N, C-alpha and C positions, 0 to 999 in steps of 0.2 A: 814670829815677828810680824807685826802688823804695820801698815803704812797708811798715812793720811795725807791729803793734799789740802792745804789751807792757804789761800791767797798766794799761790805760786811757791809754796814751801812744801818740802817733803819731810815728814817726820817719821821716825821709827819708834816703835814701842815694843817692849817685851811683854807678851801676854802670858800670864801664869794661871793655872787652874784655880777657880774659886774654891772655897772651903767645902762646898757641897758637891763639887764635881760636875755641876750642870752648866757651867759657863767658864769663859776665860776673862780675866780682867787685867787692865793695865792703865797707865796714865800717859797722856800726851799734852804737853804744854799746860800742866796743872789741872787737866780735866780727866775725869775717869772715863775709860772706854770699856764697855762690856760687849763681849762676843758670845751670844747665846747659842752655844754648841757644846754638848757634853764631851768630856774627856773620852768616853767610850766611842762616840761618833767620830771624833777626830782620829783616834787610833784606827778605826775601821776604814776611814777614808784614806789614810796613809797606806794601810795594807793593800787596799784596792789599787791605788796608784802605783805602788811598788810592783804588784803583779803585772800590771799593764806594761810597765817599763821593762821588766824582765823579758817579756815575750817579744819586744822590739829590739833587743840588743843583738849585735852581730855575733855569730858563732864562728869560731875558728876551727 
């Protein structure tokens, strides 16, 4: 999910992988939004963040 602020409005956009897998694309208010980050990079980033979160959880 991506957010944009335009003239005191907050817009949400669902970004989906582009056909070539090198970026994510979506539309906000009729305009195309491109986030140039590959699917592989996003998955690796999520995995790194998940590993950090696991080490900070409370153990019972």
